[in-house]
ZABALO-886672 format. One record per residue: residue number from 1; residue in three letters; x, y, z negated of N, C-alpha, C, O in turn. Coordinates in Angstrom, 1 decimal. Each point is the difference from the previous one (the first is absolute). Layout:
BEGIN
> NUM;ala;X;Y;Z;X;Y;Z;X;Y;Z;X;Y;Z;
...
This chain:
BEGIN
> 1;met;24.3;180.7;-105.1;-1.8;0.2;0.3;-0.9;-1.5;-0.6;0.3;-1.2;-0.2;
> 2;pro;-1.2;1.9;0.0;-0.4;-1.2;-0.8;-1.3;-0.7;0.9;-0.9;0.5;0.7;
> 3;asn;1.1;-2.1;-1.0;-0.8;-0.9;0.8;-0.8;-0.2;-0.5;0.0;0.0;-1.2;
> 4;glu;-1.5;-0.5;2.2;-1.1;-0.3;-0.3;-0.3;-0.8;-1.6;-1.0;0.1;-0.7;
> 5;asn;2.2;-0.8;0.3;0.0;-0.4;-1.6;-0.2;0.6;-0.9;-0.8;0.0;-0.9;
> 6;thr;1.9;0.9;1.2;0.1;1.2;-0.7;-0.7;0.7;-0.7;-0.1;0.9;0.8;
> 7;leu;-0.7;-0.5;-2.0;-1.0;0.4;-1.0;0.9;1.6;0.0;1.1;0.2;-0.4;
> 8;ser;-2.1;0.9;1.1;0.4;1.8;-0.5;-0.3;-0.6;-1.6;-0.7;-0.8;-0.5;
> 9;leu;2.0;2.0;0.0;0.3;0.1;-1.4;-1.3;0.5;-0.8;-0.1;-0.1;-1.2;
> 10;asp;-0.6;0.6;2.0;-1.7;0.7;-0.8;-0.9;-1.2;-0.1;-0.8;0.0;-1.0;
> 11;his;1.0;-1.2;2.3;-0.6;-0.9;-0.1;0.5;-1.1;-1.1;-0.5;-1.1;-0.2;
> 12;ser;1.3;1.5;-0.2;0.8;-1.3;-0.9;-0.6;0.6;-1.3;-0.4;-0.6;-0.9;
> 13;val;0.6;1.9;1.1;-0.2;0.6;-1.6;-1.4;-0.2;-0.4;-0.4;-0.2;-1.2;
> 14;asn;-0.6;0.4;2.6;-1.5;-0.3;-0.6;-0.4;-1.0;-0.2;-1.0;-0.1;-0.7;
> 15;leu;1.8;-1.3;1.6;0.2;-1.2;-0.9;-0.1;-0.2;-1.4;-0.9;-0.6;-0.5;
> 16;leu;2.0;1.1;-0.1;0.4;-0.3;-1.1;-0.9;1.0;-1.0;-0.2;-0.4;-1.2;
> 17;arg;-0.1;1.2;1.5;-1.2;0.7;-1.0;-1.1;-0.7;0.2;-0.8;0.2;-0.9;
> 18;ala;0.3;-1.1;1.8;-1.4;-0.8;0.0;0.3;-1.5;-1.3;-0.8;-0.4;-0.7;
> 19;ala;2.2;0.0;0.8;0.1;-1.1;-0.4;0.6;0.4;-1.4;0.0;-0.9;-0.9;
> 20;gly;0.6;2.6;0.5;0.2;-0.1;-1.1;-0.9;-0.1;-1.4;0.6;0.1;-1.1;
> 21;glu;-1.9;-0.2;1.3;-1.0;0.1;-0.8;0.1;-1.9;-0.5;0.1;-0.8;0.8;
> 22;ser;-0.2;0.7;-1.9;-0.1;-1.3;-0.7;-1.1;-1.3;0.8;0.4;-1.0;0.5;
> 23;thr;-1.7;1.6;-0.6;-0.9;-0.8;0.6;0.2;-0.5;1.5;-0.5;-1.0;0.4;
> 24;arg;1.3;1.8;0.5;0.1;0.4;1.5;1.3;-0.9;0.1;0.0;-0.6;1.0;
> 25;leu;1.0;0.4;-1.8;1.0;-0.9;0.3;-0.1;-1.4;-0.1;0.4;-0.9;0.7;
> 26;arg;-1.3;0.9;-2.3;-1.0;-1.3;-0.5;-0.8;-0.7;1.2;-0.1;-1.2;0.0;
> 27;leu;-0.4;2.0;0.9;-0.7;-0.4;1.0;0.5;-0.3;1.5;-0.6;-0.5;1.0;
> 28;leu;1.8;1.1;-1.1;1.1;-0.2;1.1;0.9;-1.3;-0.5;0.6;-0.6;0.8;
> 29;ala;-0.5;0.3;-1.7;0.3;-1.3;-0.6;-0.7;-0.9;0.3;0.6;-0.9;0.6;
> 30;leu;-1.7;0.7;-0.9;-1.2;-1.0;0.3;0.2;0.0;1.4;0.8;-0.9;0.5;
> 31;leu;-1.5;1.9;0.4;-0.2;-0.2;1.1;1.0;-0.8;0.9;-0.3;-0.6;1.0;
> 32;ser;1.7;0.6;-1.7;1.0;-0.2;1.2;0.8;-1.5;-0.4;1.0;-0.6;0.4;
> 33;glu;-2.3;0.3;-1.7;0.1;-2.0;0.0;-1.1;-0.2;0.4;0.1;-1.3;0.0;
> 34;ala;-1.3;1.5;0.4;-1.3;-0.5;0.8;-0.7;0.7;0.1;0.3;1.0;-0.5;
> 35;asp;-1.9;-1.1;1.5;-0.4;0.9;0.4;-1.5;-0.1;-0.9;-0.8;-1.0;-0.1;
> 36;leu;0.8;2.0;-0.3;-0.7;-0.4;-0.9;-1.3;1.5;0.4;0.2;0.8;0.9;
> 37;thr;-1.5;-0.9;-1.9;-1.1;0.6;0.2;0.1;1.0;-0.7;1.0;0.2;-0.6;
> 38;val;-2.3;0.9;0.4;0.5;0.9;-0.8;-1.2;-0.5;-1.1;-0.4;0.8;-0.8;
> 39;ser;-0.2;-2.1;0.8;-0.4;-0.5;-1.4;1.0;-0.5;-0.4;0.4;0.4;-1.1;
> 40;asp;0.3;-1.3;1.7;1.5;-0.7;-0.8;0.4;0.8;-0.4;0.2;-0.3;-1.2;
> 41;leu;0.1;1.8;1.3;0.8;1.0;-0.8;-0.8;0.8;-1.1;0.4;0.8;-0.8;
> 42;ile;-1.0;-1.1;1.0;-1.3;0.2;-1.4;0.7;-0.7;-1.1;0.7;0.3;-1.0;
> 43;glu;-1.2;-1.3;1.5;0.1;-1.4;-1.0;1.2;0.0;-0.5;0.1;-0.3;-1.2;
> 44;ile;0.9;0.4;2.0;1.8;-0.1;-0.1;0.4;1.1;-1.0;0.7;-0.1;-1.1;
> 45;leu;-1.2;1.2;1.6;0.4;1.4;-0.7;-0.7;0.7;-1.0;0.5;1.0;-0.6;
> 46;gly;-2.1;-1.6;0.2;-1.0;0.3;-0.7;0.2;1.5;-0.1;0.2;0.8;-1.0;
> 47;gln;-0.3;-0.6;2.3;-1.0;1.7;0.1;-1.0;-0.3;1.3;0.0;-0.7;0.9;
> 48;ser;-0.8;1.7;-1.4;-1.3;0.6;1.2;0.2;-0.2;1.3;1.1;0.1;0.5;
> 49;gln;-2.3;-0.4;0.1;0.2;0.2;2.0;0.8;1.6;0.2;1.1;0.3;0.3;
> 50;pro;-2.5;0.4;-0.6;0.4;1.2;0.3;1.8;0.8;-0.4;0.6;0.7;0.8;
> 51;arg;-0.1;-1.2;-2.1;1.6;0.0;0.1;0.8;-0.4;0.8;0.7;0.5;0.8;
> 52;ile;-1.0;-1.8;-1.0;1.0;-1.0;1.3;-0.1;0.5;1.4;1.0;0.2;0.7;
> 53;ser;-2.7;0.1;-0.2;0.4;0.8;1.8;0.5;1.0;0.0;0.3;0.5;1.0;
> 54;arg;-0.1;0.3;-2.3;0.2;1.6;-0.1;1.8;-0.3;0.5;0.4;0.6;1.0;
> 55;his;0.4;-1.6;-1.9;1.5;-0.5;-0.1;-0.1;-0.3;1.3;1.1;0.2;0.5;
> 56;leu;-1.8;-0.7;0.2;0.4;-1.1;1.5;-0.1;1.3;0.8;0.9;0.3;0.8;
> 57;lys;-1.9;0.6;-0.9;-0.3;1.2;1.0;1.6;1.0;-0.3;0.7;0.4;0.9;
> 58;leu;-0.5;-0.3;-1.8;1.0;0.8;-0.3;1.4;-0.6;0.8;0.8;0.7;0.7;
> 59;leu;-0.7;-2.3;-0.8;1.4;-0.6;0.3;-0.5;0.0;1.7;1.0;0.0;0.6;
> 60;arg;-2.2;0.0;0.4;0.2;-0.2;1.1;0.0;1.3;0.6;0.5;0.1;1.1;
> 61;gly;-1.1;1.0;-1.9;0.4;1.1;0.8;1.0;0.9;0.0;0.0;1.1;0.5;
> 62;arg;1.4;-2.0;-1.5;1.0;0.5;-0.3;0.9;-1.1;1.2;0.9;0.5;0.7;
> 63;ala;-1.0;-1.4;-0.6;0.6;-1.0;1.1;-0.3;0.4;1.7;0.5;-0.5;1.0;
> 64;ser;-1.7;1.7;-1.0;0.2;0.2;1.3;0.9;1.1;0.7;0.1;0.0;1.2;
């Protein structure tokens, strides 16, 4: 019987899909080390604001 700390298989698959793209994996690694703003991420990754925001939106949507 799963407890509240156990992720369902479907949820786990969704999380892995979200992290499976290289930019999103880099975002997760950066954000695990420090609290960064979108502006910080734009500068670090050298990508546009809409692109970074899109990746963050996808990560947030999959984590829900």
